[in-house]
C-alpha positions in Angstrom: -17.5 42.5 -13.6 -14.8 40.2 -13.9 -13.8 39.0 -17.5 -12.4 35.4 -16.6 -14.3 32.7 -14.3 -12.7 32.7 -10.8 -10.2 29.6 -10.7 -11.8 27.0 -8.0 -10.4 24.0 -6.5 -11.2 20.7 -8.4 -13.0 18.1 -7.2 -10.8 15.3 -9.3 -7.1 16.1 -7.9 -6.4 13.2 -4.9 -5.4 10.0 -5.6 -3.4 7.5 -3.7 -0.1 5.8 -4.1 -0.3 2.5 -5.3 0.4 -0.3 -2.7 2.6 -2.3 -4.8 0.8 -5.7 -3.7 1.5 -9.4 -5.7 4.2 -12.1 -5.6 7.9 -10.8 -5.5 9.9 -14.2 -5.7 8.4 -16.7 -7.7 8.4 -20.3 -7.6 11.7 -21.7 -8.1 13.9 -18.6 -6.8 16.4 -18.5 -4.2 15.0 -17.2 -1.4 17.8 -15.6 1.5 16.1 -14.7 5.2 13.8 -12.4 5.7 13.1 -12.0 2.1 9.8 -10.7 1.4 8.0 -13.6 -0.8 4.4 -12.1 -1.4 2.5 -9.2 -0.5 -1.1 -9.3 -0.1 -4.3 -8.1 1.5 -6.0 -11.2 3.6 -4.9 -14.7 3.3 -5.0 -15.7 -0.1 -2.0 -17.6 0.1 -1.0 -19.5 3.5 2.5 -19.7 4.9 4.0 -23.5 4.7 7.1 -24.4 5.8 10.1 -22.0 6.7 7.5 -19.2 5.9 6.0 -16.9 8.4 3.3 -14.2 7.9 3.6 -10.4 9.2 1.1 -8.4 10.5 -0.1 -7.2 7.3 -0.5 -10.2 5.8 2.9 -10.2 4.2 4.9 -13.4 3.5 8.5 -14.0 4.3 11.0 -16.4 4.6 12.6 -17.7 7.6 15.6 -19.6 6.4 17.3 -20.1 3.5 16.1 -21.8 0.0 14.2 -22.1 -2.9 10.6 -21.0 -3.0 7.8 -23.8 -4.0 4.0 -23.1 -4.4 1.5 -25.9 -3.7 -2.2 -26.3 -2.9 -3.9 -27.8 0.0 -7.7 -28.8 1.1 -8.2 -27.5 4.1 -11.1 -28.0 6.2 -13.3 -24.8 7.8 -15.0 -24.8 10.9 -18.2 -24.7 9.4 -17.0 -28.2 7.9 -17.2 -26.9 4.2 -13.4 -27.8 2.6 -11.4 -24.6 0.8 -8.3 -25.3 -1.7 -6.0 -23.2 -0.3 -2.4 -21.8 -1.6 0.3 -22.5 0.4 3.9 -21.5 0.1 7.1 -23.3 0.8 10.7 -22.4 1.3 13.0 -25.8 1.1 
């Protein structure tokens, strides 16, 4: 008989890498062309003036300028209104 227990695999040995989401450049900071302003899943923030949205919903600057965050009321397709956060580069 074996005196020690067999070394089997563990069920808790896996972990995914962090996604590093969130705001990368804050309001009042300078942005260059192509700088990532914000990484997100879904559209928590909407692109405004001189800002574009990538295929993974990342917002990035199209022109050089200063970042400004604002809110705006947006009407949904079913008639309800929602307050959305908009990112602009001015």
